[in-house]
All heavy atoms as a GROMACS GRO file, in nm:
protein
  608
    1MET      N    1   6.057  13.532  20.158
    1MET     CA    2   5.914  13.521  20.139
    1MET      C    3   5.873  13.385  20.192
    1MET      O    4   5.928  13.281  20.158
    1MET     CB    5   5.880  13.531  19.990
    1MET     CG    6   5.736  13.517  19.960
    1MET     SD    7   5.690  13.556  19.790
    1MET     CE    8   5.753  13.417  19.701
    2THR      N    9   5.770  13.385  20.282
    2THR     CA   10   5.720  13.261  20.339
    2THR      C   11   5.570  13.247  20.305
    2THR      O   12   5.499  13.345  20.294
    2THR     CB   13   5.737  13.257  20.490
    2THR    OG1   14   5.666  13.367  20.551
    2THR    CG2   15   5.884  13.266  20.528
    3VAL      N   16   5.531  13.122  20.296
    3VAL     CA   17   5.389  13.093  20.269
    3VAL      C   18   5.314  13.100  20.403
    3VAL      O   19   5.360  13.053  20.505
    3VAL     CB   20   5.376  12.952  20.211
    3VAL    CG1   21   5.232  12.918  20.189
    3VAL    CG2   22   5.455  12.942  20.079
    4LYS      N   23   5.202  13.167  20.399
    4LYS     CA   24   5.121  13.184  20.522
    4LYS      C   25   5.063  13.049  20.565
    4LYS      O   26   5.036  12.964  20.480
    4LYS     CB   27   5.005  13.283  20.496
    4LYS     CG   28   5.051  13.427  20.476
    4LYS     CD   29   4.931  13.514  20.460
    4LYS     CE   30   4.974  13.657  20.438
    4LYS     NZ   31   4.857  13.745  20.421
    5ALA      N   32   5.048  13.035  20.696
    5ALA     CA   33   4.990  12.914  20.752
    5ALA      C   34   4.850  12.888  20.699
    5ALA      O   35   4.813  12.771  20.671
    5ALA     CB   36   4.988  12.920  20.905
    6GLU      N   37   4.772  12.995  20.679
    6GLU     CA   38   4.634  12.983  20.627
    6GLU      C   39   4.636  12.922  20.489
    6GLU      O   40   4.548  12.840  20.452
    6GLU     CB   41   4.562  13.117  20.627
    6GLU     CG   42   4.541  13.176  20.761
    6GLU     CD   43   4.654  13.261  20.813
    6GLU    OE1   44   4.759  13.271  20.742
    6GLU    OE2   45   4.641  13.318  20.923
    7THR      N   46   4.733  12.957  20.408
    7THR     CA   47   4.741  12.903  20.269
    7THR      C   48   4.773  12.754  20.276
    7THR      O   49   4.711  12.675  20.200
    7THR     CB   50   4.855  12.977  20.195
    7THR    OG1   51   4.824  13.117  20.191
    7THR    CG2   52   4.870  12.925  20.051
    8ILE      N   53   4.862  12.713  20.365
    8ILE     CA   54   4.894  12.572  20.375
    8ILE      C   55   4.773  12.493  20.426
    8ILE      O   56   4.739  12.388  20.371
    8ILE     CB   57   5.013  12.550  20.472
    8ILE    CG1   58   5.140  12.615  20.407
    8ILE    CG2   59   5.036  12.404  20.503
    8ILE    CD1   60   5.259  12.619  20.499
    9ILE      N   61   4.701  12.543  20.524
    9ILE     CA   62   4.585  12.478  20.578
    9ILE      C   63   4.478  12.462  20.470
    9ILE      O   64   4.420  12.355  20.452
    9ILE     CB   65   4.529  12.553  20.698
    9ILE    CG1   66   4.627  12.541  20.815
    9ILE    CG2   67   4.391  12.502  20.740
    9ILE    CD1   68   4.598  12.637  20.929
   10ARG      N   69   4.451  12.569  20.394
   10ARG     CA   70   4.350  12.563  20.288
   10ARG      C   71   4.390  12.459  20.183
   10ARG      O   72   4.308  12.383  20.133
   10ARG     CB   73   4.330  12.698  20.226
   10ARG     CG   74   4.246  12.792  20.311
   10ARG     CD   75   4.206  12.917  20.234
   10ARG     NE   76   4.320  12.995  20.188
   10ARG     CZ   77   4.375  13.097  20.257
   10ARG    NH1   78   4.324  13.133  20.372
   10ARG    NH2   79   4.477  13.163  20.208
   11THR      N   80   4.517  12.455  20.148
   11THR     CA   81   4.566  12.361  20.047
   11THR      C   82   4.553  12.215  20.096
   11THR      O   83   4.509  12.129  20.020
   11THR     CB   84   4.712  12.390  20.010
   11THR    OG1   85   4.720  12.528  19.966
   11THR    CG2   86   4.766  12.298  19.902
   12VAL      N   87   4.586  12.189  20.221
   12VAL     CA   88   4.574  12.056  20.277
   12VAL      C   89   4.429  12.010  20.281
   12VAL      O   90   4.394  11.898  20.240
   12VAL     CB   91   4.636  12.047  20.417
   12VAL    CG1   92   4.602  11.918  20.488
   12VAL    CG2   93   4.789  12.062  20.408
   13ILE      N   94   4.340  12.102  20.326
   13ILE     CA   95   4.197  12.071  20.330
   13ILE      C   96   4.144  12.044  20.190
   13ILE      O   97   4.066  11.952  20.170
   13ILE     CB   98   4.118  12.178  20.403
   13ILE    CG1   99   4.156  12.178  20.553
   13ILE    CG2  100   3.967  12.160  20.387
   13ILE    CD1  101   4.100  12.291  20.635
   14LEU      N  102   4.184  12.122  20.094
   14LEU     CA  103   4.143  12.103  19.956
   14LEU      C  104   4.189  11.968  19.906
   14LEU      O  105   4.111  11.891  19.843
   14LEU     CB  106   4.198  12.213  19.865
   14LEU     CG  107   4.173  12.196  19.716
   14LEU    CD1  108   4.022  12.199  19.687
   14LEU    CD2  109   4.241  12.307  19.637
   15ALA      N  110   4.311  11.927  19.933
   15ALA     CA  111   4.362  11.800  19.890
   15ALA      C  112   4.284  11.686  19.950
   15ALA      O  113   4.251  11.588  19.884
   15ALA     CB  114   4.512  11.786  19.925
   16ILE      N  115   4.254  11.698  20.079
   16ILE     CA  116   4.175  11.593  20.149
   16ILE      C  117   4.036  11.580  20.092
   16ILE      O  118   3.988  11.471  20.064
   16ILE     CB  119   4.170  11.622  20.301
   16ILE    CG1  120   4.307  11.603  20.365
   16ILE    CG2  121   4.068  11.532  20.370
   16ILE    CD1  122   4.316  11.654  20.505
   17THR      N  123   3.970  11.695  20.067
   17THR     CA  124   3.836  11.689  20.015
   17THR      C  125   3.835  11.636  19.868
   17THR      O  126   3.742  11.565  19.830
   17THR     CB  127   3.763  11.827  20.021
   17THR    OG1  128   3.844  11.925  19.955
   17THR    CG2  129   3.741  11.867  20.164
   18LEU      N  130   3.935  11.674  19.790
   18LEU     CA  131   3.946  11.622  19.653
   18LEU      C  132   3.966  11.472  19.655
   18LEU      O  133   3.904  11.397  19.579
   18LEU     CB  134   4.055  11.691  19.574
   18LEU     CG  135   4.024  11.833  19.530
   18LEU    CD1  136   4.152  11.897  19.471
   18LEU    CD2  137   3.912  11.833  19.430
   19ALA      N  138   4.056  11.422  19.742
   19ALA     CA  139   4.079  11.278  19.752
   19ALA      C  140   3.950  11.207  19.797
   19ALA      O  141   3.918  11.099  19.742
   19ALA     CB  142   4.192  11.250  19.850
   20ASN      N  143   3.880  11.266  19.891
   20ASN     CA  144   3.756  11.206  19.937
   20ASN      C  145   3.656  11.198  19.821
   20ASN      O  146   3.586  11.100  19.805
   20ASN     CB  147   3.700  11.287  20.054
   20ASN     CG  148   3.569  11.234  20.102
   20ASN    OD1  149   3.562  11.116  20.140
   20ASN    ND2  150   3.466  11.315  20.103
   21GLN      N  151   3.647  11.301  19.745
   21GLN     CA  152   3.550  11.306  19.632
   21GLN      C  153   3.584  11.202  19.530
   21GLN      O  154   3.498  11.129  19.478
   21GLN     CB  155   3.547  11.443  19.570
   21GLN     CG  156   3.439  11.460  19.464
   21GLN     CD  157   3.302  11.446  19.522
   21GLN    OE1  158   3.272  11.489  19.629
   21GLN    NE2  159   3.213  11.383  19.444
   22ILE      N  160   3.714  11.185  19.497
   22ILE     CA  161   3.757  11.086  19.399
   22ILE      C  162   3.725  10.947  19.449
   22ILE      O  163   3.675  10.863  19.373
   22ILE     CB  164   3.906  11.105  19.368
   22ILE    CG1  165   3.928  11.234  19.289
   22ILE    CG2  166   3.961  10.984  19.288
   22ILE    CD1  167   4.073  11.276  19.277
   23LEU      N  168   3.756  10.919  19.574
   23LEU     CA  169   3.726  10.786  19.630
   23LEU      C  170   3.577  10.760  19.633
   23LEU      O  171   3.532  10.647  19.607
   23LEU     CB  172   3.787  10.777  19.772
   23LEU     CG  173   3.937  10.768  19.779
   23LEU    CD1  174   3.985  10.781  19.922
   23LEU    CD2  175   3.988  10.639  19.717
   24THR      N  176   3.496  10.861  19.664
   24THR     CA  177   3.353  10.846  19.667
   24THR      C  178   3.298  10.810  19.528
   24THR      O  179   3.214  10.723  19.513
   24THR     CB  180   3.283  10.970  19.724
   24THR    OG1  181   3.334  10.994  19.856
   24THR    CG2  182   3.134  10.954  19.731
   25VAL      N  183   3.348  10.882  19.426
   25VAL     CA  184   3.304  10.857  19.289
   25VAL      C  185   3.343  10.716  19.247
   25VAL      O  186   3.269  10.651  19.173
   25VAL     CB  187   3.365  10.962  19.193
   25VAL    CG1  188   3.348  10.923  19.050
   25VAL    CG2  189   3.304  11.099  19.220
   26CYS      N  190   3.455  10.665  19.298
   26CYS     CA  191   3.500  10.533  19.261
   26CYS      C  192   3.430  10.421  19.343
   26CYS      O  193   3.459  10.306  19.328
   26CYS     CB  194   3.647  10.520  19.281
   26CYS     SG  195   3.746  10.623  19.167
   27GLY      N  196   3.338  10.460  19.430
   27GLY     CA  197   3.262  10.363  19.504
   27GLY      C  198   3.312  10.332  19.642
   27GLY      O  199   3.256  10.252  19.715
   28ALA      N  200   3.423  10.392  19.684
   28ALA     CA  201   3.476  10.370  19.815
   28ALA      C  202   3.423  10.480  19.911
   28ALA      O  203   3.402  10.592  19.872
   28ALA     CB  204   3.629  10.376  19.815
   29ASN      N  205   3.402  10.443  20.035
   29ASN     CA  206   3.357  10.541  20.134
   29ASN      C  207   3.474  10.562  20.231
   29ASN      O  208   3.489  10.487  20.328
   29ASN     CB  209   3.235  10.492  20.209
   29ASN     CG  210   3.181  10.598  20.303
   29ASN    OD1  211   3.223  10.712  20.302
   29ASN    ND2  212   3.082  10.562  20.385
   30PRO      N  213   3.559  10.660  20.203
   30PRO     CA  214   3.683  10.678  20.280
   30PRO      C  215   3.658  10.732  20.424
   30PRO      O  216   3.741  10.712  20.509
   30PRO     CB  217   3.762  10.780  20.200
   30PRO     CG  218   3.658  10.856  20.125
   30PRO     CD  219   3.550  10.759  20.097
   31LEU      N  220   3.548  10.792  20.446
   31LEU     CA  221   3.518  10.847  20.579
   31LEU      C  222   3.424  10.751  20.654
   31LEU      O  223   3.322  10.708  20.597
   31LEU     CB  224   3.451  10.985  20.565
   31LEU     CG  225   3.536  11.093  20.502
   31LEU    CD1  226   3.460  11.222  20.490
   31LEU    CD2  227   3.665  11.114  20.582
   32PRO      N  228   3.452  10.726  20.779
   32PRO     CA  229   3.369  10.629  20.853
   32PRO      C  230   3.244  10.693  20.914
   32PRO      O  231   3.206  10.664  21.026
   32PRO     CB  232   3.466  10.583  20.964
   32PRO     CG  233   3.553  10.702  20.992
   32PRO     CD  234   3.571  10.768  20.856
   33PHE      N  235   3.183  10.782  20.838
   33PHE     CA  236   3.060  10.852  20.887
   33PHE      C  237   2.948  10.830  20.790
   33PHE      O  238   2.971  10.825  20.667
   33PHE     CB  239   3.085  11.003  20.901
   33PHE     CG  240   3.207  11.040  20.971
   33PHE    CD1  241   3.315  11.096  20.903
   33PHE    CD2  242   3.220  11.020  21.107
   33PHE    CE1  243   3.429  11.135  20.972
   33PHE    CE2  244   3.337  11.053  21.177
   33PHE     CZ  245   3.441  11.111  21.110
   34SER      N  246   2.827  10.820  20.839
   34SER     CA  247   2.712  10.813  20.748
   34SER      C  248   2.673  10.957  20.710
   34SER      O  249   2.714  11.054  20.772
   34SER     CB  250   2.596  10.744  20.821
   34SER     OG  251   2.544  10.827  20.922
   35GLU      N  252   2.590  10.967  20.610
   35GLU     CA  253   2.544  11.098  20.568
   35GLU      C  254   2.464  11.168  20.677
   35GLU      O  255   2.473  11.287  20.692
   35GLU     CB  256   2.460  11.087  20.442
   35GLU     CG  257   2.544  11.057  20.316
   35GLU     CD  258   2.460  11.053  20.191
   35GLU    OE1  259   2.353  11.117  20.188
   35GLU    OE2  260   2.503  10.988  20.095
   36ASP      N  261   2.384  11.090  20.752
   36ASP     CA  262   2.305  11.146  20.860
   36ASP      C  263   2.396  11.205  20.970
   36ASP      O  264   2.370  11.311  21.027
   36ASP     CB  265   2.216  11.040  20.920
   36ASP     CG  266   2.100  11.004  20.827
   36ASP    OD1  267   2.071  11.083  20.737
   36ASP    OD2  268   2.044  10.893  20.844
   37GLU      N  269   2.506  11.136  21.000
   37GLU     CA  270   2.598  11.183  21.103
   37GLU      C  271   2.665  11.311  21.057
   37GLU      O  272   2.683  11.406  21.136
   37GLU     CB  273   2.702  11.077  21.135
   37GLU     CG  274   2.648  10.957  21.209
   37GLU     CD  275   2.746  10.843  21.222
   37GLU    OE1  276   2.832  10.825  21.130
   37GLU    OE2  277   2.737  10.774  21.324
   38LEU      N  278   2.705  11.317  20.929
   38LEU     CA  279   2.764  11.439  20.877
   38LEU      C  280   2.664  11.556  20.876
   38LEU      O  281   2.702  11.668  20.913
   38LEU     CB  282   2.818  11.416  20.734
   38LEU     CG  283   2.944  11.333  20.723
   38LEU    CD1  284   2.979  11.304  20.580
   38LEU    CD2  285   3.060  11.398  20.794
   39TYR      N  286   2.543  11.525  20.837
   39TYR     CA  287   2.441  11.632  20.840
   39TYR      C  288   2.423  11.684  20.983
   39TYR      O  289   2.418  11.807  21.004
   39TYR     CB  290   2.304  11.579  20.786
   39TYR     CG  291   2.192  11.680  20.799
   39TYR    CD1  292   2.183  11.783  20.709
   39TYR    CD2  293   2.107  11.674  20.906
   39TYR    CE1  294   2.084  11.880  20.721
   39TYR    CE2  295   2.004  11.770  20.922
   39TYR     CZ  296   1.994  11.869  20.828
   39TYR     OH  297   1.900  11.965  20.841
   40SER      N  298   2.416  11.596  21.076
   40SER     CA  299   2.399  11.639  21.218
   40SER      C  300   2.516  11.720  21.265
   40SER      O  301   2.501  11.821  21.334
   40SER     CB  302   2.381  11.516  21.310
   40SER     OG  303   2.263  11.448  21.281
   41LEU      N  304   2.638  11.677  21.226
   41LEU     CA  305   2.759  11.751  21.264
   41LEU      C  306   2.759  11.891  21.206
   41LEU      O  307   2.778  11.990  21.276
   41LEU     CB  308   2.883  11.679  21.223
   41LEU     CG  309   3.016  11.750  21.241
   41LEU    CD1  310   3.043  11.768  21.390
   41LEU    CD2  311   3.127  11.676  21.171
   42PHE      N  312   2.734  11.903  21.072
   42PHE     CA  313   2.736  12.034  21.010
   42PHE      C  314   2.623  12.123  21.060
   42PHE      O  315   2.638  12.243  21.072
   42PHE     CB  316   2.733  12.020  20.858
   42PHE     CG  317   2.863  11.968  20.801
   42PHE    CD1  318   2.861  11.864  20.710
   42PHE    CD2  319   2.982  12.022  20.839
   42PHE    CE1  320   2.982  11.816  20.655
   42PHE    CE2  321   3.104  11.974  20.788
   42PHE     CZ  322   3.102  11.870  20.696
   43SER      N  323   2.508  12.063  21.090
   43SER     CA  324   2.398  12.139  21.142
   43SER      C  325   2.434  12.195  21.280
   43SER      O  326   2.405  12.312  21.308
   43SER     CB  327   2.275  12.048  21.154
   43SER     OG  328   2.167  12.120  21.210
   44ALA      N  329   2.497  12.114  21.362
   44ALA     CA  330   2.539  12.162  21.497
   44ALA      C  331   2.646  12.270  21.485
   44ALA      O  332   2.642  12.370  21.558
   44ALA     CB  333   2.595  12.041  21.578
   45ILE      N  334   2.738  12.255  21.396
   45ILE     CA  335   2.843  12.359  21.373
   45ILE      C  336   2.778  12.489  21.324
   45ILE      O  337   2.814  12.598  21.376
   45ILE     CB  338   2.948  12.310  21.274
   45ILE    CG1  339   3.030  12.198  21.338
   45ILE    CG2  340   3.039  12.422  21.229
   45ILE    CD1  341   3.126  12.126  21.243
   46ALA      N  342   2.685  12.477  21.230
   46ALA     CA  343   2.619  12.601  21.181
   46ALA      C  344   2.538  12.668  21.290
   46ALA      O  345   2.544  12.790  21.305
   46ALA     CB  346   2.529  12.565  21.064
   47THR      N  347   2.469  12.592  21.373
   47THR     CA  348   2.392  12.647  21.484
   47THR      C  349   2.484  12.717  21.582
   47THR      O  350   2.454  12.828  21.628
   47THR     CB  351   2.310  12.538  21.553
   47THR    OG1  352   2.223  12.476  21.459
   47THR    CG2  353   2.230  12.591  21.668
   48ALA      N  354   2.593  12.653  21.615
   48ALA     CA  355   2.689  12.712  21.712
   48ALA      C  356   2.747  12.841  21.653
   48ALA      O  357   2.760  12.945  21.722
   48ALA     CB  358   2.798  12.616  21.747
   49ALA      N  359   2.788  12.840  21.526
   49ALA     CA  360   2.846  12.956  21.464
   49ALA      C  361   2.748  13.075  21.461
   49ALA      O  362   2.783  13.189  21.493
   49ALA     CB  363   2.894  12.924  21.320
   50VAL      N  364   2.624  13.046  21.422
   50VAL     CA  365   2.525  13.156  21.415
   50VAL      C  366   2.491  13.205  21.555
   50VAL      O  367   2.474  13.325  21.577
   50VAL     CB  368   2.396  13.106  21.341
   50VAL    CG1  369   2.282  13.205  21.357
   50VAL    CG2  370   2.426  13.081  21.195
   51SER      N  371   2.485  13.117  21.654
   51SER     CA  372   2.460  13.156  21.791
   51SER      C  373   2.571  13.251  21.842
   51SER      O  374   2.541  13.354  21.903
   51SER     CB  375   2.450  13.032  21.883
   51SER     OG  376   2.342  12.954  21.843
   52ILE      N  377   2.693  13.212  21.818
   52ILE     CA  378   2.805  13.297  21.862
   52ILE      C  379   2.803  13.429  21.791
   52ILE      O  380   2.824  13.535  21.851
   52ILE     CB  381   2.941  13.226  21.843
   52ILE    CG1  382   2.946  13.104  21.938
   52ILE    CG2  383   3.057  13.316  21.859
   52ILE    CD1  384   3.060  13.009  21.909
   53TRP      N  385   2.778  13.428  21.660
   53TRP     CA  386   2.776  13.554  21.584
   53TRP      C  387   2.663  13.643  21.635
   53TRP      O  388   2.684  13.763  21.655
   53TRP     CB  389   2.755  13.520  21.438
   53TRP     CG  390   2.741  13.640  21.347
   53TRP    CD1  391   2.836  13.736  21.323
   53TRP    CD2  392   2.624  13.681  21.275
   53TRP    NE1  393   2.785  13.832  21.237
   53TRP    CE2  394   2.656  13.798  21.207
   53TRP    CE3  395   2.499  13.624  21.262
   53TRP    CZ2  396   2.566  13.864  21.124
   53TRP    CZ3  397   2.411  13.690  21.177
   53TRP    CH2  398   2.442  13.805  21.112
   54ALA      N  399   2.544  13.591  21.657
   54ALA     CA  400   2.431  13.671  21.706
   54ALA      C  401   2.461  13.722  21.845
   54ALA      O  402   2.423  13.835  21.878
   54ALA     CB  403   2.303  13.588  21.702
   55TRP      N  404   2.522  13.644  21.927
   55TRP     CA  405   2.554  13.687  22.065
   55TRP      C  406   2.660  13.795  22.064
   55TRP      O  407   2.653  13.890  22.139
   55TRP     CB  408   2.605  13.567  22.147
   55TRP     CG  409   2.668  13.603  22.274
   55TRP    CD1  410   2.602  13.638  22.388
   55TRP    CD2  411   2.807  13.609  22.306
   55TRP    NE1  412   2.693  13.666  22.487
   55TRP    CE2  413   2.821  13.647  22.440
   55TRP    CE3  414   2.922  13.581  22.230
   55TRP    CZ2  415   2.943  13.660  22.500
   55TRP    CZ3  416   3.044  13.596  22.292
   55TRP    CH2  417   3.052  13.635  22.424
   56TRP      N  418   2.759  13.785  21.971
   56TRP     CA  419   2.871  13.880  21.970
   56TRP      C  420   2.825  14.018  21.921
   56TRP      O  421   2.877  14.119  21.968
   56TRP     CB  422   2.978  13.824  21.876
   56TRP     CG  423   3.101  13.907  21.874
   56TRP    CD1  424   3.137  13.999  21.780
   56TRP    CD2  425   3.208  13.908  21.969
   56TRP    NE1  426   3.255  14.056  21.809
   56TRP    CE2  427   3.301  14.000  21.928
   56TRP    CE3  428   3.232  13.833  22.085
   56TRP    CZ2  429   3.421  14.025  21.997
   56TRP    CZ3  430   3.348  13.858  22.155
   56TRP    CH2  431   3.439  13.950  22.111
   57LYS      N  432   2.737  14.022  21.828
   57LYS     CA  433   2.693  14.149  21.770
   57LYS      C  434   2.608  14.228  21.873
   57LYS      O  435   2.550  14.171  21.960
   57LYS     CB  436   2.607  14.127  21.643
   57LYS     CG  437   2.684  14.065  21.530
   57LYS     CD  438   2.806  14.139  21.494
   57LYS     CE  439   2.784  14.218  21.368
   57LYS     NZ  440   2.894  14.304  21.332
   58ASN      N  441   2.608  14.358  21.856
   58ASN     CA  442   2.532  14.445  21.943
   58ASN      C  443   2.384  14.440  21.897
   58ASN      O  444   2.351  14.495  21.796
   58ASN     CB  445   2.586  14.588  21.932
   58ASN     CG  446   2.510  14.681  22.027
   58ASN    OD1  447   2.440  14.640  22.116
   58ASN    ND2  448   2.530  14.810  22.002
   59ASN      N  449   2.300  14.376  21.978
   59ASN     CA  450   2.157  14.364  21.946
   59ASN      C  451   2.079  14.456  22.036
   59ASN      O  452   2.053  14.426  22.152
   59ASN     CB  453   2.112  14.220  21.964
   59ASN     CG  454   2.181  14.125  21.867
   59ASN    OD1  455   2.183  14.151  21.751
   59ASN    ND2  456   2.240  14.022  21.921
   60SER      N  457   2.044  14.573  21.986
   60SER     CA  458   1.973  14.671  22.065
   60SER      C  459   1.822  14.653  22.043
   60SER      O  460   1.772  14.663  21.933
   60SER     CB  461   2.017  14.811  22.022
   60SER     OG  462   2.154  14.827  22.043
   61PHE      N  463   1.750  14.630  22.155
   61PHE     CA  464   1.606  14.612  22.150
   61PHE      C  465   1.531  14.726  22.213
   61PHE      O  466   1.421  14.760  22.173
   61PHE     CB  467   1.567  14.480  22.217
   61PHE     CG  468   1.605  14.360  22.140
   61PHE    CD1  469   1.719  14.285  22.177
   61PHE    CD2  470   1.535  14.317  22.029
   61PHE    CE1  471   1.759  14.173  22.102
   61PHE    CE2  472   1.574  14.205  21.956
   61PHE     CZ  473   1.685  14.134  21.996
   62THR      N  474   1.589  14.785  22.318
   62THR     CA  475   1.517  14.893  22.390
   62THR      C  476   1.528  15.023  22.314
   62THR      O  477   1.623  15.044  22.234
   62THR     CB  478   1.571  14.908  22.534
   62THR    OG1  479   1.706  14.956  22.523
   62THR    CG2  480   1.566  14.777  22.610
   63LYS      N  481   1.438  15.114  22.340
   63LYS     CA  482   1.437  15.245  22.275
   63LYS      C  483   1.569  15.318  22.307
   63LYS      O  484   1.633  15.378  22.217
   63LYS     CB  485   1.318  15.328  22.320
   63LYS     CG  486   1.310  15.462  22.255
   63LYS     CD  487   1.189  15.540  22.303
   63LYS     CE  488   1.185  15.676  22.237
   63LYS     NZ  489   1.078  15.761  22.288
   64ALA      N  490   1.613  15.313  22.432
   64ALA     CA  491   1.734  15.381  22.474
   64ALA      C  492   1.855  15.324  22.400
   64ALA      O  493   1.946  15.398  22.357
   64ALA     CB  494   1.753  15.372  22.624
   65ALA      N  495   1.864  15.195  22.386
   65ALA     CA  496   1.975  15.131  22.320
   65ALA      C  497   1.980  15.167  22.172
   65ALA      O  498   2.086  15.193  22.115
   65ALA     CB  499   1.970  14.981  22.338
   66ILE      N  500   1.864  15.170  22.108
   66ILE     CA  501   1.856  15.207  21.967
   66ILE      C  502   1.900  15.350  21.946
   66ILE      O  503   1.974  15.384  21.852
   66ILE     CB  504   1.714  15.182  21.909
   66ILE    CG1  505   1.686  15.031  21.910
   66ILE    CG2  506   1.697  15.238  21.771
   66ILE    CD1  507   1.544  14.993  21.883
   67GLU      N  508   1.855  15.439  22.032
   67GLU     CA  509   1.896  15.579  22.024
   67GLU      C  510   2.048  15.593  22.047
   67GLU      O  511   2.114  15.672  21.981
   67GLU     CB  512   1.820  15.664  22.126
   67GLU     CG  513   1.674  15.680  22.089
   67GLU     CD  514   1.591  15.751  22.199
   67GLU    OE1  515   1.646  15.780  22.307
   67GLU    OE2  516   1.471  15.774  22.176
   68ALA      N  517   2.101  15.515  22.142
   68ALA     CA  518   2.248  15.520  22.168
   68ALA      C  519   2.324  15.472  22.046
   68ALA      O  520   2.430  15.530  22.011
   68ALA     CB  521   2.280  15.435  22.288
   69ASP      N  522   2.272  15.372  21.974
   69ASP     CA  523   2.335  15.324  21.853
   69ASP      C  524   2.339  15.434  21.747
   69ASP      O  525   2.437  15.450  21.675
   69ASP     CB  526   2.263  15.200  21.797
   69ASP     CG  527   2.288  15.075  21.880
   69ASP    OD1  528   2.385  15.076  21.960
   69ASP    OD2  529   2.212  14.979  21.862
   70GLU      N  530   2.229  15.506  21.736
   70GLU     CA  531   2.220  15.615  21.637
   70GLU      C  532   2.321  15.723  21.672
   70GLU      O  533   2.388  15.779  21.580
   70GLU     CB  534   2.080  15.668  21.632
   70GLU     CG  535   1.980  15.573  21.574
   70GLU     CD  536   1.834  15.617  21.590
   70GLU    OE1  537   1.808  15.724  21.650
   70GLU    OE2  538   1.743  15.548  21.536
   71VAL      N  539   2.332  15.757  21.796
   71VAL     CA  540   2.432  15.861  21.839
   71VAL      C  541   2.575  15.812  21.810
   71VAL      O  542   2.655  15.887  21.758
   71VAL     CB  543   2.414  15.896  21.989
   71VAL    CG1  544   2.530  15.983  22.039
   71VAL    CG2  545   2.282  15.964  22.014
   72LEU      N  546   2.600  15.687  21.840
   72LEU     CA  547   2.737  15.630  21.813
   72LEU      C  548   2.764  15.633  21.668
   72LEU      O  549   2.875  15.666  21.623
   72LEU     CB  550   2.740  15.487  21.868
   72LEU     CG  551   2.872  15.414  21.845
   72LEU    CD1  552   2.988  15.487  21.914
   72LEU    CD2  553   2.862  15.272  21.895
   73GLU      N  554   2.667  15.598  21.582
   73GLU     CA  555   2.686  15.601  21.437
   73GLU      C  556   2.718  15.741  21.386
   73GLU      O  557   2.805  15.761  21.302
   73GLU     CB  558   2.564  15.543  21.365
   73GLU     CG  559   2.586  15.518  21.219
   73GLU     CD  560   2.689  15.411  21.190
   73GLU    OE1  561   2.706  15.318  21.271
   73GLU    OE2  562   2.757  15.426  21.086
   74LYS      N  563   2.647  15.839  21.439
   74LYS     CA  564   2.673  15.980  21.401
   74LYS      C  565   2.816  16.021  21.444
   74LYS      O  566   2.886  16.091  21.368
   74LYS     CB  567   2.570  16.074  21.463
   74LYS     CG  568   2.434  16.060  21.400
   74LYS     CD  569   2.335  16.151  21.472
   74LYS     CE  570   2.194  16.130  21.414
   74LYS     NZ  571   2.091  16.210  21.484
   75LEU      N  572   2.858  15.979  21.563
   75LEU     CA  573   2.994  16.015  21.609
   75LEU      C  574   3.098  15.947  21.523
   75LEU      O  575   3.200  16.009  21.494
   75LEU     CB  576   3.010  15.969  21.755
   75LEU     CG  577   2.933  16.052  21.862
   75LEU    CD1  578   2.945  15.984  21.997
   75LEU    CD2  579   2.987  16.194  21.865
   76LYS      N  580   3.074  15.826  21.481
   76LYS     CA  581   3.169  15.756  21.394
   76LYS      C  582   3.180  15.824  21.261
   76LYS      O  583   3.292  15.836  21.202
   76LYS     CB  584   3.128  15.609  21.376
   76LYS     CG  585   3.152  15.523  21.493
   76LYS     CD  586   3.111  15.378  21.459
   76LYS     CE  587   3.134  15.284  21.575
   76LYS     NZ  588   3.094  15.147  21.544
   77LYS      N  589   3.068  15.873  21.203
   77LYS     CA  590   3.070  15.937  21.074
   77LYS      C  591   3.136  16.074  21.083
   77LYS      O  592   3.196  16.119  20.988
   77LYS     CB  593   2.928  15.955  21.020
   77LYS     CG  594   2.868  15.823  20.975
   77LYS     CD  595   2.728  15.844  20.919
   77LYS     CE  596   2.671  15.710  20.873
   77LYS     NZ  597   2.533  15.724  20.824
   78ALA      N  598   3.126  16.139  21.201
   78ALA     CA  599   3.187  16.271  21.215
   78ALA      C  600   3.340  16.264  21.230
   78ALA      O  601   3.407  16.361  21.203
   78ALA     CB  602   3.126  16.341  21.341
   79SER      N  603   3.388  16.149  21.271
   79SER     CA  604   3.536  16.135  21.293
   79SER      C  605   3.609  16.126  21.166
   79SER      O  606   3.578  16.083  21.066
   79SER     CB  607   3.563  16.010  21.374
   79SER     OG  608   3.506  16.024  21.502
   0.00000   0.00000   0.00000
């Protein structure tokens, strides 16, 4: 039995964030970033993630595309 890599990564990230929180509560700023820089970073990451997700999904706008989606959905349900 082996531990999955995802489990190890989540555990390490949890340990880092907990250590950061403890240091912040104690008055130390362990990360060399300002709150504005972190906000900008997370905002950019969220924008990129949503952009990729919206681009990846099938976005049908034309009447023909919407009808094709309906036919495909019926075919999937029939299988």
